[in-house]
N, C-alpha and C positions, 0 to 999 in steps of 0.2 A: 382446713377445707378437705372434703372427701375426694377420693379418686374419681368418683362419678362426676362431682361438680367440676373438678379440674378438666376432665375429658370433655364435659359439655361446654365449658368456657373455651377450651382449645378449638372445638368444632365451630363454635360461634365466631371465634376470631378468624378461622379459615374461611367461613362463609362470607364474613365481612370483607376479607381480602379479595375473595373471588369476585364479589359483586362490584368492588371498587375497580377491578380490571374489566368487567364485562359490560357495565352500563353504557359506556360510550358506543359500543357496537349497536346496541338496540336503539339508542337515540339517533345514530346516523342512519340506520335502516328506516326508521320512521320518517325522518326528513327526506330521504330519497324517495320513499313511496309517495309522500305528499307532493314533492317536486315533480315526479313523473306523472302523477295523476293530473295535476294542474296544467302542466305543459301539454300533455296528451289531449286534454279537453280543449285546448286552444288550437293544437296543430292537426289532430286527426278527427276533427268534427265531420260528421256526415252532412251532406247537403240537406237542406230543409225539404222534407217530404210533404207536399201539399195534400190536404184532405179533399181534393177536388177530383171529380170524375167526369169524363165526357159522356154525353147522351145524344141520342138521335135528334132530340128537339133542339139541341144547341145550334144546329145548322141554320135555323131561322134567323140567328144573329150574325151569320156569316155574310159579309158583303159580296162574296163571289156570286151568289145566286139569290140575293135578297130582293124581294119585290119593292122594297123601299129605296132602292138605289135611285139616284137621280135619273129621271126619264129623259132620254135624248129627244131632241126636237127634229121634226121633219118640216122644213120650211118654217112657217109661222105657227104650225099646229103641233101641239104636244102629243106624243104617242100615248095612248091609253095604257094604264098600268097593267091591265090584263094582257094587252098585246105585247108589252115588254116582257112579261113573265113567259108568255108562250114563245116569244122569239128567243129567249135565252135558254129555253128548255132543250136538252139534248138527249138522245137515246141512251147514252151511257150514264148521264148524271141528271137525274130529275129530282132534285132535292127540295125545291121550293113548294111543290104541290103536297099538301098535307095528306092527301089520300094515298100517296105512294110512300109515306115515311116508313111504314112497317116493313116494306120489301126492299127499299133502296137506301134508307137512312142517309149516310153522308155520300156514299158513292154506290153505283150500281154494282152488285156482286159480279165478279168476272169468273169465279169458280164456285162450284157447288160443294165439293169435298176437297179436303187438304190432308195430305200425309206428310208428316215431318219425321224423318229418320235421322236422329242425332248420333253420330259416331264420335264419341268423346275423344279429344286430343287428336283429331284428324289433321295431320300435317298437309300442307299444300302439295308437297311432292309425293304424297300418297295417291293423289288424284290426277294431277297433271302428268302428261307423258314425259318420259325421261328426255325426250328431244328438246324440251323447254329448259334444260339445265346443262351446265357445262360438263358435268360428270354423271354418269349413270351409277346409281347406288343400288345395293341388293333389294331394298324395300320399295323401289319404284316399279311402276307398271304392274302392280298386283291387284288393281281394280280395273281391268280392261273393259268391263262392261260399260262403265261410265264413259270411257274414252271413245268406244265404238259408237255409242248412242249420240254423243256430242258431235262427232265428226261426220255422222251420216247425213247425206244431203236430204233436204226436205223434212227433217225431223224438228220437232218443237222442243229441243233440249239445248242446254248450255251449261258450261262449267264456269264458275266464278272463282277468282281469288278473293277470299273474304278477309278483311282486316279487322281484328278485334282491338279494343282499347284495354291497356293494362290497368290493373292487375289481371292476369289471365288464370285465376282460379275459377273452378266450375261455378261456384256460387255467384260471383260477380258477372260472369258471362251469361248465365241464365237470367239473372236480374236485368242486365243490359239488353239482352235480346227481347225480353218480354215487355219492358217498360219503355224502351226507346231512349233511355237516358244513359249517362255515363256512369260507370261503376265508381264507388267510393272506396278508398283504401281501407277504411276501418272495418268493412265487411269481411276482410280476410280472416279476422278472428272468429267469424261465424262459420267458416268453411266446414267445421266438423259438426255443426248444429245449426242448420239454416233456419232463420226466423221467417215467419210468413211475411210475404210482401203485402204491405198495407196500401201502397199508392196504386193509382190506376195502371193497368197493364193489359197486355193482349189477352191473357187467359181470362181475366175478369170480364173484359168486353165480349169475349166469345160466349161466356156463360150468361151474361146479362141480355144478350141479344138472341138467345134461343139456339145457339150452336152447341151441339152435344160433343163434348170432348172426351176422347178415350186416351188414357195414358198407360204406358207400360215401360218398365225398366228402372232407371236410377230413381231411388226413393226421394232424392232431393226435390223433385218436382212436387211431390205430395207435401213436403215440409214447407215449400214456398207457397203452394196454392192448396191448402188443406180442404177447401169446400167447393172447388170449382169443377171437378171432373164428374162426368156422368158415370164413368167406370174407371177404375184404376187397378193396375197390377204392379205394385212397387216391389223392388227387391233391394236389399241392403247394398250400399255403394262404397263403403269405406274399407272393406277388406281387400286391399290391393293385391294380396296373394291369390285371390280367387279370380281367375280369368273367365269363368264360364257361367256362373250362376245367373248373373244379370242377363247375359246374352242369351242363354238357353231359355230363360223366362220370357224374354222378348219374342224369341222364335216361336215358342209354344202358343203365344197369344196373338202374334202378328198375322200369321197366315190365315187362321180361322176368321179373324176379324175382317180381312179383306173381302170376304163373301157375305158380310152382314151389313144391314142397313141402319143399325142403331147408333150411328155416329156420323158427325160431320167433319170433325178434325181428329186425326189419329196422330199421337206422338209416341214414338218408340226410341228410347235412349239407351244405346249400347255402350258398355264400358270396357270391353275386352282390350281394345287398343291402348286405352289410357293406363290400365293396370299392367299390361305387358310392358309398356314403356317405363313405368315406375320401377318395376322389379328387374327387368332384363335389359332395358334399353331398346332403341330403335333397331339397331343392327343385331337382331337376335332371331332365332328360329320361332319362338312363340309369337313374335310380332308378325312375321311373315305368314304364319299359320292363321292368325286372326284376320289379316287382310284378305287372304284367300277365302276364308269363311264368309267374310262380309261380301265379297264379290259374288259368291253363289247366292247369298240371301237377296241381294239387290236384283240380281238377274231373275230370280224367281218372282220377286215382287213386281217387276216390270212386266213379266210374262202374264201374271194374273191380271194386272191392270189393263193391258192391251186386249186380253181375251174378253173383257167386259166393257170395252170402250165404244162399242157400236151405238147407233141411235137407240135411245131408250135404255141403254145398258147402265149397270150399276155405277160404272166409272166413266160415263160419257164425258163428264166435265170435272174430272178429278185432277188435281195438281200434286205432283210429287216433288218433295224437297229432301235431298240427302245432304247433310251439312255437319261440320264440326263446330264445337263451341270455342275451341282454341287450338293452337298447335302444341308442340312439345320439342324440347331439345333432343340432341342425340342420346343424352342420358335418360330421356323419358320424363324430364321434369318440366314444370310450367308454373307460372305465377308472375313472372317478370315481363319485361317489355321488349325482349330481343325479337328479331325478325322471325326466328324459328317458332317462337311462342305466340306471336300475334297473328301470324299468317296461317290461315286455315282455308277451307274450301267449301263451296256450295255447288251442288249439282241440282238443276231444276229441270223438270220435264212436264210438259203439257200434253194431253191426249187429243187436243184440238188440231186443226190444220195449222201449218206454220204461220206465224204472225208476219205482219208487214216488216220490211226492213226499216229500222228507225234511222233518222238522219245521222250521217257520219259524225256530226258535231256532238251528238249525244252518246255515241258509241265509244266506250272506253276499252274495247277489246284489243288484245294483242294476239297476232296469229302466227303460227308456225306449223310445219308438217308433223303429223304424228308418226308412229312407228310403221304404219302402212302407206305412208306417203300422202295421206289425205290432209287437207288444210283443216286445222282446228283452231278456233278463235276462243280465247278465254277472256271473260270480262272481269271487272273489278267491282267489289261490293263492300261497303262499310257495314259492319254488323249493327252500327247505330241506326241504319235505315231499315232493319228487318221488321220491327214491330209496325211501323207506319205503312210499309209496302204490303205486308200480309193483311193488315186491316183494310187497306184500299181494295185488295183483291177479293176479300170476303164481304165487303160492303158494310163493315161495322165502324163505329166511331174510332178515331185515332186516340191512343192513350193520352191523357191530358198532359203529361210531362214529357212526351216524346219530342225530341229535337232533331230527329232524322228527317230525311226527305225521301219521297217515293222514288225508288230506283227505276229509271226508264226501261232498262233492258229486261229486268225481271218482271216488271209490270206488263210490258208489251208481250213477253213470252207467255204469261198466264192468261192475259186477256184475249189472245188470239186475234181474230178478225174483229176490227172495231165496229163494223156494220154487218152483223150476221144476217140481216134481212136481205141484203144484196146478194145476187148470185152471179154477178159478172165474173168471167174468168180473168185470171191475172190481175185481180183488183188490187193486190198488194203493191203492184208496180205502177199503179195509176197515180198520177200526180195529185189529183183531187183527194184521193183516199189518204195519201201521206199527209196532206194538209189537214184533213179531218183528224188524223191520228194526233198530230201536233196540237191542234186546238183542244182535243179532248184531254190530252196529257196536261196541257196548260191549265185546264179547269181543275184537275186533280192537284196540281201544284198550288193553285190559288187557295184551295181548302187547306192544304198542308201548311202553307205560309201563314194563313190566318190562325190555324191552331197553334203553331209555334209562337207567333207574336202574342197570342192570348196568354200562353203559359209564361212567357218572359215578363209580361206586364204584371200578372198576378204574383209571380215569384218575387219580383222586385218589390212589390207592395207588401208581401207577407213575410219575407225573409228578414232576419235581423240585419244582415249586411246587403244581400242582393247584389245587383250589378250597379256600376257607377252611372251617374246621370249622363256622362258623355257617351257611354256605351249604349244606354237606352235611347238617347237622342239619335245616335248613328243608325241603330237598327230601325227606329221609327221612320227615319228619312228614307232608308232603303226600301222599307215596306211601302211607304207612300208612293215612291217612284214606280215600283212594280205594279201597285194597284192602279195608279193613274194610267200607266201604259196599257193595262188590260181594259180599263174603261173605254179608252179610245178604240180599242179593238172591237168591243161590243157595239159601240156606236156605229162603226164602219159596217159591221155585219147587219145592223138594223137598216141601214140605208142601202143594203144590197151590195156593198163593196166587198170584194174578196180579199181577205188578208193575205199578204204575200209571205213567202217563207222567211225572208230576212226579218220581217216584223215579228213573226211568231218566235223565231230564234232569239231575238233580243229580249222578248218578254220572258221566255223560259230562262234565259241567262240571268235576267234580273232576279227571278225567284231563286235560282241556284245560288247566286251571290249572297242573297239574304240568308238562306238556310245554311250555307257554308260558313258565313260570318257568325251566325249564332252558335254553330257547332264549335268553331274555333274559340269563340269567347268562352263557352262552357268548359272546354278543355283547359284553358289557361286560368280560369278563375272559379272553377266549380266549387272547390273546397273553401269554406268560409273560415279563414284563419282569425282567431281571436287573439290579437297581438297582446292585449292587456293580460289575458290569462297566461299566455306563453311567457310574458315578462315576469309575472309573479312566480311561475314555476321555475324559471331560470334563476330568479333571485333566491328561492329556497335552496336550489342546487348549490349556488355559491355559498350560502350559509353553511351547508353541510361540509363543504371543503374547508371553511374556516374552523369549524368544530373539529374536523379531522386534524388540522394543523395544531390547534390548541391542545388536543388530547396528546399528540406526540410531544409537543413542547413541555407539557405538564410532566409527563413521565420522564422526559429528558432532564428536567431541572430537579425533580424530586430525587431521582436515583442516580444523579450525576453520571448519566450515560454520555458516551462520546462516539464519534464516528472515527473509524481507523484512518490514520494518515500515513503517508509514505515518507519514511525517514523523519527528519526534524522540520519539515516544511510547515507543518501545522495545517496544511490544506488537504482535505479529503477528496482525492481525485475520483474515488468511487461515488461520492455524493454528487459531485459535479457532473460526472458522466451519466449517472442515473437520471438526474434532472434533465439533462440534454436529450437523452434517448426518449424519455416520456414526452417531452415537449415536441420533439420531431414527429413521433408517432401521432400525437394528438393533432398537430397541425396538418398532418397528411390527410385527415378526414375532410378538410376543406376542399379537396379536389376529387372529382368523380373518378379520375384515372387511378389515383392511389387507393381509393376505396375498392375498385375492381381488382387491384393487385395487393390487397391488404395482407394476405398471407406472405407474399414475397417481401413486402416491406418489413413485416415482423421478423422474418428470417434474416434479412439484411441487418437490422438493428441488433438482433441477438448475436450475429457474427461480429458486429462492431464491438460489442462488449467482450467477446471472446478474444479479439485482437488486443484489447486492453489487458486481458489476463496474460496474454503472451508477454507483454512488456514487463509486467510485474514478475512473471515466472523467470524471465531472463535476468532481471535485476537481482532476484533472490536465489537464483540457481536451484530451483526446486519446482516440483509439480508439473514438469513438462509433459508427462504422460497424460495427466488429467486434462491439460489445456488442449493437447492434440486430439484426444478422444472427444472432447466437446465439439471442437471444430469439425471433426469428421462426422459426428452425429448431425450437426447443423447442415452439412453438405448433403447427407442422406435425406434429411427432411426437405431440403430445397428441391432435391430431385423428385421426391414423392409429390410435392405440390405441382411441379412441372408436368408430371404424368397425368394430372387431373384426377377427379373423383371417379374411380371405377365403380361400376355397378356391382353391388353386393347382392347377388341373386339369392332368393329364398328357395333353396333347392336348385342347385346350379343347373342352368340351362345353357347349352352350348351356343356360342355365337355363330354367325354365318361363316366366319373365317375359321373353319375347322381343319385347315390343312395341317395343323401342327398337333392334331390329336395323337397321343401316344408319345409325344416328344418328352424329353427329360424335364423340361420346364413345367409341363402339366403336372407331373408327379411331384415335383418340388413344391408347387403351389399347394399341394395337399399335405406334404410331409413337414415343411417348414413350420406352419402354424402349430402342428402337433408337437414338434420339438420345442418350440418356444413355450408352449403351454406346460410341458413337463419341466422345463427349466424354471418357470415361475413357481410351479409346485415345489420344486427342490429348494428354491430360495426361501419359500415360506416355511418349509420343514426345518431348515437351518435356523430360522428365527425362533422356532419353538425350543431350541437348545439354549437360548439365552436365559440366564438366571432370573431375569425380571419377568420372564414369560411364564405365567402360571394362571391357574383358575380359568375364569371366563375367557380371557384373551386367548389362551392356548386352545380352548375348545372352538372358538370362532375361527382361528387360523386353520385348524384341522378340518373344520367344516368347509372352508374355502378350497382346500386341497381336494376334498370329495367333489365339490362343484366342478373343479377343473377336470376331474376324471369324467364326470357326466357330460361336460362340454365336448370332450374328445369322443365319447360314445355317440353323442348327437351328430357330430360331423361325420363319423363313420356311417351312421344310418342314412345320413343325407347324401352320401356319395353314391351316385347312380352307377358307377363302374362296378360296384359290388353286386348289383342286381338282387338286393335283398327283397324278401316277400313284402308286398304292398301293405299288408296288415301291420307288420313290424315297423315299417316306415311311418305309417299313419299314427301309430301309438307313440313312437319315439319322438316324432316332430312336435307333438303336443305335450305329452307328459313330462319329458325330460326338461324342456324350458320352464314349465310350470313348477317342477320340483326345484330347479335352480333358483327361481324367484322366491319360492317359499323358504329355502335355506337362507337366502340373503336377507329376507325380511326377519326371519327368526334371529339371525346373527345381530342385526341392528337392535332388536328388542333386548337381547341378552346384554349387549354393550350398554344400553341405556339403563337397564336395571342394575348392572354392575356399578355404573357411575353413581347411581342414586343411593345405593344401600351398602356398598362395600367400603371397607376401611383399608387404606394402604398399609402393607406389611413390609415395605422396603424403604430404606432411606435414600435410595438412588432415584431421585425424582426424574432426572433427565432420562435415565434408562427406562423408567416406567412410562414416561411420555412416549418414548420411541416405540415401545411394545404396543401401547394403545394406538399409536399412529398406524403401525403395521396391521393391527387387528381391524381398525376401521377401514383402511384401504382394501384389505382382503375381503371384507364383508361386501363392499360395493363392487369390487373388481369382477366377480363372476358374472353379475348381471350386465355390467358394461361391456364385457368381452363378448358374451353370446349375442348381444344386440348388435355389436359392431361387425360381427362376422369373423372371417378367418384372418383378417388383418389385425384383429384385436390383440392377440398375444404378442405380436411383434411390436405394435404400438406401445403395449404395456412395458415390454422390455426396454424400448427406447426411452420411455418416461422414467424408468428406474435408473438407467444409465445417465440420462441428462440430470436427474435430480441429485444423483451421487456426485457428479462432476461439479455442479453448482454449489453443493454443500461443502465440498472439499476446497474449492477455489476461493471461498469467501474469506479465508484467512490469509490470502496472499498479500493483501495491502495492510500493513501495520500489524501490531501485536496487541493482544489484550494486556491492559495495564492495571496496576493497583497502586494506591497512594499510601498504603500502609495501615490505614485506619478503617477506611470504608471502601467497599468494592466499587470499581468503576466498570460499568457494562459497556463493552465495545460492540457496536452494531453496524454492519455493512449494508447500506441500502442497495448497493449494486446487485447483490445476490437476489434480493426480492424482485428487483426489476427484471433480472434474467429469468426468474421463475415465472413471472407474469407473461413475458414474451414467449417463453417456452410453452406455456399453456395456450397462448394464441396460435402458435405454430401447430400444436397438436390438433386444434379445432379444424384447421384447413387440411392437415395431412390425413385426417380421417374421412375426407370426402364431403365435408360440410362447407358452406359459405353463407354469408349474411343475405339470404334471399329465401323466399318461401319454396322456390323450386330446389333449394338445397336441403330440404328436409327429407329424410329417408323414411317415407311412410311405411314401407314394408317392415321396418324394424319393430313398429308398434304391434305387428301381428305375429311375431315369432312366438309360437306356443298357443296362439288363439286364432279362431276363425270368426267369432262374433265380434261385432263392434260395440264396445261400451266406452263412452266418451272419457270418463275419468281414468279408467285403466289404460286405455290406449294413449291418452295424453301423457300420463306418467311415464310410460315406456318410451314414447317419442322424446320426451324431455331428457330422460336418462341417456338415450342414444345420442342426442344432439349435444348435450353439455357434460357428458360423462368424463371424457378425457381433458376437456378444456376448463371445467369449473369444479365438478364434484371431487375428483381425485386430486387435482392440484391444491385445492383449499384444505382438504383434510390432510394432505401431505406436507403442508407448510412447516409443521414442527420439526421436520427433518433438518431445517436450517438452523436448529439450535447449535449444531456444531459440537466442538470438543472443548468447551470452556471449563477450566478447573475451578471448582468451588469446594470449600473446606467444611463448612458447617451446614447442618441439615436445614435449619430455618432459613439461613441465608441462601442456600442453594434453591430451595423451593420458591422463595420470593423472587430470586433472580430468573428462574425458569418462567414463572408467570410474567415477569416484566419483559423478557425477551419475546415471549409468545405475543404479548400485547403489541410490542413494537412491530413484529413481523406482520401481524394481521392488520394493524392500523396502516402500515405502509402499503401493504397489498391492496387494501380497500381504497386508500387514497389514489393509488395508480389507476385503479378501475374507474373510480369516480371522476378523476381528471379526464380520462378518455371519453367517458359518456358526456361530460360537460362540453367538450369540444364537438361531440356528435350533435348535441343540442344546438350549439352555435351554427354548425354546418347546415342542419335542416332549416334553421331559421333564415339563414342567408339565402339558401337555395330553395325556398318554399315555392318559388315561381319557376324553378328550373324545369326544363323539358323532362329530365329524368327523376323528378322528385318522387314519383310513385313507383317507378321501376327500380330505383337504386337507393336514393337517400332515405326514403321512408322505411323500406325493409331494414336498412342498416340501423336506423334509429330503433326500430322495434326489437331487433335482436340484441342490440346493446343495452337497452333499458331492461329487457327481460333478464339478460345476463347479469346486470348490476343488482337487480332485486334478488336474483338467485344467489349471487355472491354474498350479499348482505345476510341473507337467511342462513347460508351455509357457515359464514363466519360466526354468527350468533350461536349456531348449534355447536360449532367446533369449540368456541370459547367455553360453553357450558360443559362440554365433554372433556376438554383437556385441563381446564383451570381447576 
């Protein structure tokens, strides 16, 4: 046999050995993908969107003002149908007469023009006076113009605390505001690329009924409603580093538009506050500057409106709404269901005379004194009610799927005087006028209830699951009671009997109870869970666990592997403790409290394994330093989690608490990351001195050192204390990160080519694997560090120290053994368990958590100003999972330890075997955790916090599992 044939046979044997170890990883990844897809299809189904739309002509079917209603009797004589129609006709609602349908449709328009100014992520305490809160904070009272207008006597203005339904991402909120429905969790995935809304909505109704809509600002509106605007001035919305482009665009078009007559509804969506929160947090100078800018803008808008509000003026009957779509946490994040995120505000202003005082029973306001000592009353408003209330004000059909109710306070504010033909003074205080107001509002609620009942009936008939028969029956009974009560009211009015206040109040309460019941029912059962699909997905997930176990058992039997034991007991305490720790962490997912404190739970369990290491160290009288160092590191990580996720500003902006400027700690915050970065570079340089480090691997490591130098230069340019020229800062902030990304990508390409085409020239397989590990980690590290910010180098050093301690301590329990003829591989599962817990701890220590408001969107724009979905998604993924998934998985070969092997073939085979054990065990731990997460969301699918807590946890975990599987497959191809 020739040398070429021998070499070819040898390479073929190596390839066969490689695929024998690799194929289980690909099989498991495929099963995980199938399981997640099936379970997700059952758990995260969107609600059924009905292809039905409301029309003006639909009102002829409404029993509220239908001429076909049973005719009341007067003595023994039936009232003529025409007389009944005339008797039920009112000045504000004349919907039965076909000749008036084009102008009045469902309700009589209360306003002619509407201006909606959306201030994205507007917290409630941005608008309400600081006197409404226990403690005054720096960002409060920065919109004084709203407070002054709302507290002024005789003004038609009011502030509302608006409550949003989670998830509180902008896409869901805009969809909920315009459709009048509840958001669905699955739409979170579309937040970076909003699909057009196909169901009936407020913007569609405006366009269909001749209302000219002008939009400016956030381009999400144009993605949601691509063909509905008369004019639009969209600006890119996802560059969170940019605080001014969208806002300046709005300003440039808003004020000229106020003097024009070519629109009926104007929407201006500002984003500066949202972006300032994401990058700098609420307690920051950029946030205060933005709020003060908005105060000036609103003041000028109000001035223009008032100057043209006289009789015959352009804004005689214009209604102004300034609102937020959601709130934000102190860190500037949103997406969940905490009070800070769901509480926002609405400021409403009418240019008419002040409206009548509505009955106290319908007034949900709470009053306190403002900063000037004037009484200020703030109402409450559910964002669910926005679409139907605005539709009623503009006289257009209510969106077909809306389940909100017309808010009495906002409707009364906009409608002004209910009987404009009357000129009596002090008519708002007249008892008969108040009775007329209540009767008119009751008519609006009647149409509102009919529309909601119609939707519920159609939805239940059209949807696969719909609502239960008991729920439908209960809603139907409540609707019948409310309708019957109103019919009696109509009969009384026909006979000339004046309806009393208590009677009107009971009728309004009946409709309120019906509409609230529907909203509560939708909130509890909106998502249609397909339990069969969820069960199939869960079954596939269990199958993957079985295959995991079979693969480990197969390798265990074939290669006579064993777990280390302590002394002659024959019991592997490491295996027992590993199983116990994994089981405890998995079971903790069944509790919402433990999910909220997941990082601390992982720290506690990691410390528990460290205590076990202390026991073994004392018994063997060695490695005390490593044990103590690991426990100290765990304490530091625990402290960093307690501190909470600090804002990693892009271009450091000082916070409001600037009393410590110039303090030593400020300079240390700049110097320590640099020192840590240079220490990392030195460690990489020392690795290049290894005899196994040659060729491509050495070039890659040297390239990472160059990237570290560029990162240091980038931070120097970013430092505002140096007052560098703006041109240099602009170039450096874009070109340097892009260069680092390019170097990292080139390094990965080189390592791939090296793996595909190079032939190993060393017999030290374990040493070669170590060098390949360092090369791969260094290739990823520069990108991960620059995205994470100045905490990146210290976290990287912590991960190196922790990895070294775990690798060293794995030999504490038992000793590697041989039986004389065949090697016995000893494998300690506790070290892999510690590695996985350590990765989880790094996820939380870097300022992330399992919620969409835990994503650091600013990291996706380091080095870029334009938004490109795939590019920004990749950078955001690297930032989110860099230290918790990417680096730990590619660093797992470090756990190979210091096992002595004598012969080359035996050594290479044993290296492959132990790598297989390590990756199979690591994957099994991750899959077990995700399996319990699936059990958790299945059990808690009707829990109050399912969309605010459990579902985000599920999404992060399954994405992490798929990423783990993909990385393990790539690592196996690279290392084996």
